[in-house]
N, C-alpha and C positions, 0 to 999 in steps of 0.2 A: 634520359630523353629517349623517345622511340617514335617511329613513324606511325601515324594514324591510318595510313593507307599504303598500298603497294605503289610506290612512286614510278617504278618501271612500267607497270601496267597502266597507270594514269597517263604517262607520256605516250605509250602506244595508242591508247584510246584517243589522244589528241593529235595523232598522226606522226609522232616522233618515235619510230622503232629504233632499236639499238644500231642498226646499220646506218640509218640516216643520221643519227647523233654522231656516230664515228666519222662518217663521210663529210659532214658539214662542220666537224670539230666543235660541236656545241658544248659537250661535256667530255672531259678526258677519260681515258680508259680506267685509270685508278679510281676515279670518282664513281664511274659506272659499277665497278666491282664492289665498292663500298655500299652502294645502293642495293645491289643484289644480296649482299650479306647483312643488310639491315643496320649497317654502321652509319654514324653521322658523317655528313660531307661538309666541306668548307662553306663558309657564309656566301662566298662568291658563287659557288655551285648552287646553293639553295636559292639565291637570288635569281639565277638563270632559270631554274626549274619553276619558280613562282611566276616569272615572266611568261614562260611557255604555257603554263597551265592557267594563267590569269587568276592567281590565288594569293593568299597571304601565308607566311611561314606557319602560322598557327593552324592553318588548314591541313598541313602536312605533318607537323611534329607536335608532340606533347611531352610535358615533364611528368615523370612518375617517380615518386619517392621510393627508394629501394630499401 
């Protein structure tokens, strides 16, 4: 699995910079770090991101056979 787009950048474009995300406790610091490193986050976090960006999980991630 990998991200199709830079999720942190997409959140910033939607008005959710990392400062706001931390301040409002939208996503935990460990999940933000995973996003920065391109690692997969929990389903609960993915659900929050989809809600914030008004998208589906398939808009953010894709399966690639290794």
